[in-house]
C-alpha positions as CSV (number, residue, x, y, z in Angstrom):
1,M,-12.1,7.4,-4.5
2,T,-10.1,4.3,-5.7
3,V,-10.3,1.1,-3.7
4,K,-6.9,-0.6,-3.5
5,R,-7.2,-4.3,-4.4
6,F,-4.9,-5.6,-1.6
7,S,-5.7,-3.1,1.2
8,G,-5.4,-4.9,4.5
9,K,-3.6,-7.9,3.0
10,T,0.0,-9.0,3.8
11,S,2.4,-10.2,1.1
12,I,5.7,-12.0,1.7
13,I,7.9,-12.1,-1.4
14,T,11.1,-14.0,-1.9
15,G,13.7,-12.8,-4.4
16,G,12.2,-9.3,-4.2
17,E,15.2,-7.2,-5.1
18,S,15.0,-7.8,-8.9
19,G,13.0,-9.1,-11.8
20,I,9.5,-10.5,-11.2
21,G,9.9,-10.4,-7.4
22,R,10.7,-6.6,-7.5
23,S,7.8,-5.9,-9.9
24,T,5.4,-7.9,-7.7
25,A,6.5,-6.1,-4.5
26,V,6.0,-2.7,-6.0
27,L,2.6,-3.6,-7.5
28,M,1.4,-5.1,-4.3
29,A,2.5,-2.1,-2.2
30,E,0.9,0.3,-4.7
31,E,-2.3,-1.6,-4.4
32,G,-2.3,-1.3,-0.6
33,A,-0.7,-4.5,0.7
34,N,1.8,-4.7,3.6
35,V,4.8,-6.1,1.8
36,Y,7.7,-8.0,3.3
37,L,10.4,-9.1,1.0
38,T,13.6,-11.2,1.3
39,D,16.6,-11.7,-0.9
40,I,20.2,-12.8,-0.6
41,R,21.2,-9.2,-1.5
42,Q,19.9,-5.7,-1.0
43,L,20.3,-3.4,-4.0
44,P,21.0,0.2,-3.2
45,E,18.9,1.4,-6.1
46,N,15.8,-0.1,-4.6
47,A,16.1,1.6,-1.2
48,S,14.3,4.9,-1.8
49,R,11.4,3.4,-3.7
50,Y,10.8,0.7,-1.2
51,L,11.0,3.2,1.7
52,E,8.5,5.4,-0.1
53,L,6.1,2.5,-0.5
54,G,6.6,1.2,3.0
55,I,8.1,-2.1,1.9
56,S,10.1,-4.0,4.6
57,R,13.3,-5.6,3.3
58,R,15.4,-8.3,4.9
59,R,18.6,-9.8,3.6
60,V,18.8,-13.6,4.1
61,M,21.8,-15.9,4.0
62,S,21.9,-18.7,1.6
63,A,22.1,-22.2,3.1
64,R,24.4,-24.5,1.1
């Protein structure tokens, strides 16, 4: 039985739809974390993978 490193932990990731943010979100979720991510966009290609991993996504508006 493999122990997941982030089991029982919660991670909030900004910029989670691409690049380092996306990689971090997937890794944390695979390792057992509850992941919440935000970005100014939601990319359709991420939807099924994030749903599979239980990642919660929210689109945020940019303040200028």
